[in-house]
DSSP file (Angstrom, degrees, kcal/mol; ACC not computed):
  #  RESIDUE AA STRUCTURE BP1 BP2  ACC     N-H-->O    O-->H-N    N-H-->O    O-->H-N    TCO  KAPPA ALPHA  PHI   PSI    X-CA   Y-CA   Z-CA
    1    1 A M              0   0    0      0, 0.0     2,-0.4     0, 0.0     0, 0.0   0.000 360.0 360.0 360.0 132.5  -57.3  -65.1 -123.5
    2    2 A V        -     0   0    0      0, 0.0     2,-0.4     0, 0.0     0, 0.0  -0.808 360.0-138.8 -98.2 132.5  -57.4  -66.9 -126.9
    3    3 A D        -     0   0    0     -2,-0.4     2,-0.3     0, 0.0     0, 0.0  -0.753  18.4-166.8 -90.9 136.0  -54.3  -67.0 -129.0
    4    4 A Y        -     0   0    0     -2,-0.4     6,-0.1     1,-0.1     2,-0.0  -0.855  21.4-115.2-116.2 154.4  -54.6  -66.5 -132.7
    5    5 A C    >   -     0   0    0     -2,-0.3     3,-0.5     4,-0.1     7,-0.1  -0.272  30.7-107.8 -79.5 176.9  -52.1  -67.1 -135.4
    6    6 A D  T 3  S+     0   0    0      1,-0.2    -1,-0.1    -2,-0.0     3,-0.0   0.327 110.3  61.6 -89.6   9.1  -50.6  -64.3 -137.4
    7    7 A Q  T 3  S+     0   0    0      2,-0.1     2,-0.2     7,-0.0    -1,-0.2   0.576  99.2  50.5-108.0 -12.6  -52.5  -65.3 -140.6
    8    8 A C  S <  S-     0   0    0     -3,-0.5     6,-0.2     1,-0.1     2,-0.1  -0.694  72.8-114.8-126.5 173.8  -56.1  -64.8 -139.6
    9    9 A D    >   -     0   0    0      4,-1.7     3,-1.9    -2,-0.2    -4,-0.1  -0.187  52.6 -77.0 -94.6-169.4  -58.5  -62.4 -137.9
   10   10 A D  T 3  S+     0   0    0      1,-0.3    -2,-0.0     2,-0.1    -1,-0.0   0.715 133.1  53.0 -65.8 -20.5  -60.4  -62.6 -134.6
   11   11 A D  T 3  S-     0   0    0      2,-0.1    -1,-0.3    16,-0.0     3,-0.1   0.267 118.6-112.7 -94.9  10.3  -62.9  -65.0 -136.3
   12   12 A R  S <  S+     0   0    0     -3,-1.9    16,-2.9     1,-0.2     2,-0.3   0.889  72.4 138.1  58.6  44.1  -60.1  -67.2 -137.4
   13   13 A R  E     -A   27   0A   0     14,-0.2    -4,-1.7    12,-0.0     2,-0.5  -0.908  47.0-148.8-119.3 146.6  -60.7  -66.4 -141.1
   14   14 A I  E     -A   26   0A   0     12,-2.8    12,-1.9    -2,-0.3     2,-0.3  -0.971  19.7-152.5-114.1 118.6  -58.3  -65.6 -143.9
   15   15 A Y  E     +A   25   0A   0     -2,-0.5     2,-0.3    10,-0.2    10,-0.3  -0.652  22.7 159.0 -93.6 146.7  -59.8  -63.2 -146.5
   16   16 A Y  E     -A   24   0A   0      8,-2.7     8,-2.8    -2,-0.3     2,-0.5  -0.956  39.2-107.7-154.4 169.9  -58.8  -63.1 -150.1
   17   17 A T  E     -A   23   0A   0     -2,-0.3     6,-0.2     6,-0.2     8,-0.0  -0.919  33.5-132.5-107.2 129.0  -60.0  -61.9 -153.5
   18   18 A T    >   -     0   0    0      4,-3.2     3,-2.4    -2,-0.5     6,-0.0  -0.249  31.1-100.5 -72.6 165.5  -61.1  -64.6 -156.0
   19   19 A P  T 3  S+     0   0    0      0, 0.0    -1,-0.1     0, 0.0    -2,-0.0   0.752 126.2  56.6 -58.8 -22.4  -59.9  -64.6 -159.6
   20   20 A L  T 3  S-     0   0    0      2,-0.1    -2,-0.0     0, 0.0    -3,-0.0   0.412 123.5-106.1 -88.3   2.5  -63.3  -63.0 -160.5
   21   21 A G  S <  S+     0   0    0     -3,-2.4     2,-0.3     1,-0.3    -4,-0.0   0.552  73.7 138.7  89.2   8.3  -62.7  -60.1 -158.1
   22   22 A K        -     0   0    0      1,-0.0    -4,-3.2    -5,-0.0     2,-0.4  -0.621  55.6-118.0 -87.8 146.1  -65.1  -61.3 -155.3
   23   23 A E  E     +A   17   0A   0     -2,-0.3     2,-0.3    -6,-0.2    -6,-0.2  -0.674  46.6 158.3 -80.5 134.5  -64.2  -61.1 -151.7
   24   24 A A  E     -A   16   0A   0     -8,-2.8    -8,-2.7    -2,-0.4     2,-0.3  -0.898  21.9-153.9-145.7 172.5  -64.1  -64.5 -150.0
   25   25 A Y  E     -A   15   0A   0     -2,-0.3     2,-0.3   -10,-0.3   -10,-0.2  -0.981   3.9-153.6-148.6 161.2  -62.6  -66.2 -146.9
   26   26 A E  E     -A   14   0A   0    -12,-1.9   -12,-2.8    -2,-0.3     2,-0.3  -0.951  34.7-101.5-129.0 152.5  -61.6  -69.6 -145.7
   27   27 A S  E     -A   13   0A   0     -2,-0.3   -14,-0.2   -14,-0.2   -15,-0.1  -0.572  43.7-116.9 -72.2 136.6  -61.4  -70.8 -142.1
   28   28 A C    >   -     0   0    0    -16,-2.9     3,-1.9    -2,-0.3     4,-0.2  -0.358  16.6-118.0 -72.4 152.8  -57.8  -70.8 -140.9
   29   29 A N  G >  S+     0   0    0      1,-0.3     3,-1.2     2,-0.2    -1,-0.1   0.766 112.7  66.8 -61.4 -24.6  -56.1  -74.1 -139.9
   30   30 A C  G 3  S+     0   0    0      1,-0.2    -1,-0.3   -18,-0.0    -2,-0.0   0.591  86.3  71.5 -74.2  -7.5  -55.8  -72.7 -136.4
   31   31 A S  G <  S+     0   0    0     -3,-1.9     2,-0.3   -19,-0.2    -1,-0.2   0.614  72.6 103.5 -83.1 -11.2  -59.6  -72.9 -136.0
   32   32 A K  S <  S-     0   0    0     -3,-1.2    -3,-0.0    -4,-0.2    -4,-0.0  -0.544  78.4-114.7 -74.7 133.5  -59.7  -76.6 -135.9
   33   33 A G        -     0   0    0     -2,-0.3     2,-0.4     1,-0.0    -1,-0.1  -0.250  21.5-149.2 -67.6 152.6  -60.2  -78.0 -132.4
   34   34 A V        -     0   0    0      2,-0.0     2,-0.4     0, 0.0    -1,-0.0  -0.993  11.4-135.7-124.5 127.8  -57.6  -79.9 -130.6
   35   35 A V        -     0   0    0     -2,-0.4     2,-0.4    76,-0.0     0, 0.0  -0.690  22.3-172.1 -83.0 130.6  -58.5  -82.6 -128.0
   36   36 A K        -     0   0    0     -2,-0.4     2,-0.4     2,-0.0    72,-0.1  -0.991  12.2-145.2-127.1 125.5  -56.5  -82.4 -124.9
   37   37 A Y        +     0   0    0     -2,-0.4    74,-0.1    70,-0.3    73,-0.0  -0.731  22.2 172.8 -92.8 135.3  -56.7  -85.1 -122.2
   38   38 A T        -     0   0    0     -2,-0.4     2,-0.1    70,-0.0    66,-0.0  -0.972  37.2 -95.3-137.4 151.7  -56.4  -84.3 -118.5
   39   39 A P        -     0   0    0      0, 0.0     2,-0.4     0, 0.0    61,-0.1  -0.375  34.7-159.6 -65.8 144.8  -56.9  -86.3 -115.3
   40   40 A K        -     0   0    0     -2,-0.1     2,-0.3    24,-0.0    24,-0.1  -0.988  16.2-125.2-125.1 137.2  -60.3  -86.1 -113.6
   41   41 A E  E     +B   63   0B   0     22,-0.6    22,-3.0    -2,-0.4     2,-0.3  -0.630  33.0 170.6 -83.3 135.5  -60.8  -86.9 -110.0
   42   42 A C  E     -B   62   0B   0     -2,-0.3     2,-0.4    20,-0.3    20,-0.2  -0.974  16.4-149.6-139.8 157.9  -63.4  -89.5 -109.0
   43   43 A S  E     -B   61   0B   0     18,-2.2    18,-2.5    -2,-0.3     2,-0.4  -0.965  22.0-116.8-129.8 141.8  -64.3  -91.3 -105.8
   44   44 A L  E     +B   60   0B   0     -2,-0.4    16,-0.2    16,-0.2     3,-0.1  -0.648  39.4 166.0 -70.5 125.1  -65.7  -94.7 -104.9
   45   45 A Y  E     +     0   0B   0     14,-2.4     2,-0.3    -2,-0.4    15,-0.2   0.561  56.8  12.7-121.5 -11.9  -69.0  -94.0 -103.2
   46   46 A S  E     +B   59   0B   0     13,-1.4    13,-3.1     2,-0.0    -1,-0.4  -0.972  54.7 170.1-161.5 147.3  -70.8  -97.3 -103.2
   47   47 A F  E     +B   58   0B   0     -2,-0.3     2,-0.3    11,-0.2    11,-0.2  -0.986   2.8 174.3-154.4 156.5  -70.2 -101.0 -103.7
   48   48 A K  E     -B   57   0B   0      9,-2.1     9,-3.4    -2,-0.3     2,-0.5  -0.981  36.1-100.9-156.6 160.5  -72.0 -104.3 -103.2
   49   49 A L  E     -B   56   0B   0     -2,-0.3     2,-0.8     7,-0.2     7,-0.2  -0.747  29.7-137.5 -86.1 127.1  -71.7 -107.9 -103.9
   50   50 A D     >  -     0   0    0      5,-3.3     4,-2.6    -2,-0.5     5,-0.5  -0.781  11.6-157.9 -84.8 111.8  -73.7 -109.1 -106.9
   51   51 A N  T  4 S+     0   0    0     -2,-0.8    -1,-0.2     1,-0.2    -2,-0.0   0.796  86.7  52.5 -63.8 -29.9  -75.2 -112.4 -105.7
   52   52 A D  T  4 S+     0   0    0      1,-0.2    -1,-0.2     3,-0.1    -2,-0.0   0.948 125.3  21.0 -72.3 -48.9  -75.7 -113.8 -109.2
   53   53 A S  T  4 S-     0   0    0      2,-0.2    -2,-0.2     0, 0.0    -1,-0.2   0.586  94.0-131.4 -97.0 -11.5  -72.2 -113.2 -110.6
   54   54 A K     <  +     0   0    0     -4,-2.6     2,-0.3     1,-0.3    -3,-0.2   0.708  64.3 132.6  63.7  21.4  -70.3 -113.1 -107.3
   55   55 A N        -     0   0    0     -5,-0.5    -5,-3.3     1,-0.0     2,-0.6  -0.691  63.1-114.9 -96.8 154.9  -68.6 -109.9 -108.6
   56   56 A V  E     -B   49   0B   0     -2,-0.3     2,-0.5    -7,-0.2    -7,-0.2  -0.808  26.2-149.5 -87.9 124.6  -68.3 -106.7 -106.6
   57   57 A L  E     -B   48   0B   0     -9,-3.4    -9,-2.1    -2,-0.6     2,-0.4  -0.838  17.2-170.3 -94.7 128.5  -70.2 -103.9 -108.2
   58   58 A A  E     -B   47   0B   0     -2,-0.5    19,-2.6   -11,-0.2     2,-0.4  -0.964  10.7-159.1-125.8 137.3  -68.7 -100.5 -107.6
   59   59 A W  E     -BC  46  76B   0    -13,-3.1   -14,-2.4    -2,-0.4   -13,-1.4  -0.935  10.8-166.7-114.8 138.2  -70.0  -97.0 -108.3
   60   60 A Y  E     -BC  44  75B   0     15,-1.9    15,-1.7    -2,-0.4     2,-0.5  -0.879  12.8-141.2-122.2 152.7  -67.8  -93.9 -108.7
   61   61 A K  E     -BC  43  74B   0    -18,-2.5   -18,-2.2    -2,-0.3     2,-0.5  -0.969  13.3-143.7-115.1 128.9  -68.6  -90.2 -108.7
   62   62 A L  E     -B   42   0B   0     11,-1.6     2,-0.5    -2,-0.5    11,-0.5  -0.777  14.4-154.5 -89.6 130.7  -66.7  -88.0 -111.1
   63   63 A H  E     +B   41   0B   0    -22,-3.0   -22,-0.6    -2,-0.5     2,-0.4  -0.926  18.5 170.1-111.1 124.7  -65.9  -84.6 -109.6
   64   64 A E  E     -D   71   0C   0      7,-0.8     2,-0.9    -2,-0.5     7,-0.8  -0.990  34.9-127.0-132.7 143.2  -65.4  -81.6 -111.9
   65   65 A D  E     +D   70   0C   0     -2,-0.4     2,-0.5     5,-0.1     5,-0.2  -0.797  38.9 168.3 -88.1 108.3  -65.2  -77.9 -111.1
   66   66 A Y  E >  S-D   69   0C   0      3,-2.4     3,-1.7    -2,-0.9    -2,-0.1  -0.955  71.5 -23.4-128.9 111.6  -67.7  -76.3 -113.4
   67   67 A N  T 3  S-     0   0    0     -2,-0.5    -1,-0.1     1,-0.3     3,-0.1   0.897 121.9 -59.6  51.7  43.5  -68.6  -72.7 -112.7
   68   68 A E  T 3  S+     0   0    0      1,-0.2     2,-0.4     0, 0.0    -1,-0.3   0.655 118.3 107.5  61.1  19.2  -67.4  -73.1 -109.1
   69   69 A E  E <   -D   66   0C   0     -3,-1.7    -3,-2.4    -5,-0.0     2,-0.4  -0.944  64.3-133.6-121.9 149.2  -70.0  -75.8 -108.5
   70   70 A W  E     -D   65   0C   0     -2,-0.4     2,-0.3    -5,-0.2    -5,-0.1  -0.820  22.7-175.2 -98.5 138.0  -69.3  -79.5 -108.1
   71   71 A F  E     -D   64   0C   0     -7,-0.8    -7,-0.8    -2,-0.4     2,-0.4  -0.926  12.2-140.6-128.6 161.3  -71.5  -82.0 -110.0
   72   72 A E        -     0   0    0     -2,-0.3     2,-0.4    -9,-0.1    -9,-0.1  -0.925  12.9-174.1-125.3 143.9  -71.5  -85.8 -109.8
   73   73 A E        -     0   0    0    -11,-0.5   -11,-1.6    -2,-0.4     2,-0.3  -0.999  23.2-132.3-134.5 133.6  -71.9  -88.5 -112.4
   74   74 A S  E     -C   61   0B   0     -2,-0.4     2,-0.4   -13,-0.2   -13,-0.2  -0.661  20.2-172.8 -92.4 140.8  -72.1  -92.2 -111.5
   75   75 A F  E     -C   60   0B   0    -15,-1.7   -15,-1.9    -2,-0.3     2,-0.5  -0.958  13.3-141.2-127.8 148.2  -70.0  -94.9 -113.2
   76   76 A L  E     -C   59   0B   0     -2,-0.4   -17,-0.2   -17,-0.2   -19,-0.0  -0.931  68.0 -11.1-115.3 132.4  -70.3  -98.6 -112.7
   77   77 A N  S    S-     0   0    0    -19,-2.6    -1,-0.2    -2,-0.5     2,-0.1   0.918  70.9-175.8  52.9  64.0  -67.5 -101.1 -112.6
   78   78 A K        -     0   0    0    -20,-0.2     2,-0.4    -3,-0.2    17,-0.2  -0.439  25.6-114.3 -79.1 162.4  -64.4  -99.2 -113.8
   79   79 A E  E     -e   95   0D   0     15,-3.8    17,-3.4    12,-0.2     2,-0.5  -0.846  21.3-131.8-102.8 136.9  -61.1 -101.0 -114.2
   80   80 A M  E     -e   96   0D   0     -2,-0.4    17,-0.2    15,-0.2     2,-0.1  -0.749  22.9-126.4 -90.5 130.2  -58.1 -100.1 -112.0
   81   81 A H        -     0   0    0     15,-2.6     2,-0.3    -2,-0.5    17,-0.3  -0.453  26.6-174.0 -72.3 141.4  -54.8  -99.5 -113.9
   82   82 A D    >   -     0   0    0     -2,-0.1     3,-2.0    15,-0.1     0, 0.0  -0.927  38.8-105.2-131.2 164.8  -51.7 -101.5 -112.9
   83   83 A D  T 3  S+     0   0    0     -2,-0.3    -2,-0.0     1,-0.3    -1,-0.0   0.674 113.9  64.2 -64.7 -18.2  -48.1 -101.1 -114.1
   84   84 A S  T 3  S+     0   0    0      2,-0.1    -1,-0.3     0, 0.0     2,-0.2   0.619  82.1 100.0 -80.1 -11.0  -48.3 -104.2 -116.3
   85   85 A M  S <  S-     0   0    0     -3,-2.0     2,-0.3     1,-0.0     5,-0.0  -0.533  70.0-134.4 -78.9 139.5  -51.0 -102.7 -118.5
   86   86 A K    >   -     0   0    0     -2,-0.2     3,-1.3     1,-0.1     4,-0.4  -0.734  14.1-129.6 -89.6 141.1  -49.9 -101.2 -121.9
   87   87 A F  G >  S+     0   0    0     -2,-0.3     3,-1.3     1,-0.3    -1,-0.1   0.849 107.6  61.9 -57.5 -34.7  -51.4  -97.8 -122.7
   88   88 A E  G 3  S+     0   0    0      1,-0.3    -1,-0.3     3,-0.0    -3,-0.0   0.792 103.5  49.8 -62.1 -27.8  -52.5  -99.2 -126.1
   89   89 A D  G <  S+     0   0    0     -3,-1.3     2,-0.3     2,-0.1    -1,-0.3   0.460  86.8 109.4 -92.1  -2.1  -54.7 -101.8 -124.4
   90   90 A I    <   -     0   0    0     -3,-1.3     2,-0.9    -4,-0.4     5,-0.0  -0.571  61.8-143.6 -82.5 135.0  -56.5  -99.3 -122.1
   91   91 A N    >   -     0   0    0     -2,-0.3     3,-2.1     1,-0.1     4,-0.5  -0.867  13.3-157.3 -91.1 105.3  -60.2  -98.5 -122.7
   92   92 A R  T 3  S+     0   0    0     -2,-0.9     3,-0.2     1,-0.3    -1,-0.1   0.651  87.5  59.6 -65.0 -14.5  -60.1  -94.8 -121.7
   93   93 A Y  T 3  S+     0   0    0      1,-0.2    -1,-0.3    -3,-0.0    -3,-0.0   0.581 115.1  32.9 -87.2 -10.1  -63.8  -94.8 -120.9
   94   94 A R  S <  S+     0   0    0     -3,-2.1   -15,-3.8   -16,-0.1     2,-0.4   0.252  94.0 113.4-125.9  11.3  -63.5  -97.5 -118.3
   95   95 A Q  E     -e   79   0D   0     -4,-0.5     2,-0.3   -17,-0.2   -15,-0.2  -0.719  37.1-175.9-101.0 135.7  -60.1  -96.8 -116.7
   96   96 A L  E     -e   80   0D   0    -17,-3.4   -15,-2.6    -2,-0.4     2,-0.4  -0.910  11.5-151.8-117.7 151.9  -59.2  -95.7 -113.2
   97   97 A F        -     0   0    0     -2,-0.3   -15,-0.1   -17,-0.2   -17,-0.0  -0.937  16.8-136.6-123.1 147.6  -55.8  -94.9 -112.0
   98   98 A K  S    S+     0   0    0     -2,-0.4     2,-0.3   -17,-0.3    -1,-0.1   0.847  89.3  26.3 -70.2 -34.3  -54.5  -95.1 -108.4
   99   99 A T  S  > S-     0   0    0      1,-0.1     4,-1.9    -3,-0.0     5,-0.1  -0.915  72.8-125.4-130.8 156.2  -52.7  -91.8 -108.6
  100  100 A K  H  > S+     0   0    0     -2,-0.3     4,-2.7     1,-0.2     5,-0.2   0.852 112.4  59.6 -64.1 -34.4  -53.0  -88.6 -110.5
  101  101 A K  H  > S+     0   0    0      2,-0.2     4,-1.7     1,-0.2    -1,-0.2   0.908 105.5  47.0 -62.0 -43.7  -49.4  -89.0 -111.6
  102  102 A D  H  > S+     0   0    0      1,-0.2     4,-1.6     2,-0.2    -1,-0.2   0.904 113.3  48.9 -64.7 -41.1  -50.2  -92.3 -113.3
  103  103 A C  H  X S+     0   0    0     -4,-1.9     4,-2.6     1,-0.2    -2,-0.2   0.894 107.7  54.9 -65.1 -39.6  -53.2  -90.8 -115.0
  104  104 A Q  H  X S+     0   0    0     -4,-2.7     4,-2.7     1,-0.2    -1,-0.2   0.874 104.2  54.6 -62.5 -37.6  -51.2  -87.8 -116.2
  105  105 A K  H  X S+     0   0    0     -4,-1.7     4,-2.0     2,-0.2    -1,-0.2   0.915 110.4  46.3 -61.0 -42.8  -48.7  -90.2 -117.8
  106  106 A Y  H  X S+     0   0    0     -4,-1.6     4,-2.5     2,-0.2    -2,-0.2   0.915 112.2  50.0 -66.0 -42.8  -51.6  -91.8 -119.7
  107  107 A C  H  X S+     0   0    0     -4,-2.6     4,-2.7     2,-0.2   -70,-0.3   0.902 109.4  51.6 -61.7 -41.3  -53.0  -88.4 -120.7
  108  108 A D  H  X S+     0   0    0     -4,-2.7     4,-1.6     2,-0.2    -1,-0.2   0.906 109.6  50.4 -60.9 -41.9  -49.6  -87.3 -121.9
  109  109 A W  H  X S+     0   0    0     -4,-2.0     4,-0.9     1,-0.2    -2,-0.2   0.924 111.9  47.2 -63.0 -44.5  -49.4  -90.4 -124.0
  110  110 A L  H >< S+     0   0    0     -4,-2.5     3,-0.6     1,-0.2    -2,-0.2   0.904 110.1  53.1 -62.0 -42.3  -52.9  -89.8 -125.5
  111  111 A N  H 3< S+     0   0    0     -4,-2.7    -1,-0.2     1,-0.2    -2,-0.2   0.796 105.1  54.7 -66.6 -28.4  -52.0  -86.1 -126.2
  112  112 A E  H 3<        0   0    0     -4,-1.6    -1,-0.2     1,-0.2    -2,-0.2   0.753 360.0 360.0 -75.5 -23.6  -48.9  -87.1 -128.1
  113  113 A K    <<        0   0    0     -4,-0.9    -1,-0.2    -3,-0.6    -2,-0.2   0.490 360.0 360.0 -68.4 360.0  -50.9  -89.4 -130.4
């Protein structure tokens, strides 16, 4: 169910009459999208030692429930969060968290911004 404000119609429009008597409308402020961050589960599914750089290469699969089917997307070399990291310094596209609770704290911080 979609919530609408008390100023607009089902299409999130506010109708009015112009000074020339023409009917017109504007999009309501409630029609603007809001980004909301939520934790997503991913699992380490493969890793190997890179002989050239001597780094461990790790691949993760992101799991999302989409129309009751699971799909996977692979990511390479994500960074693991630790308590000494400041939220301001985190690259949200490369960050992993040990627990859902830690990730939720970061998402809450992003949502407040």
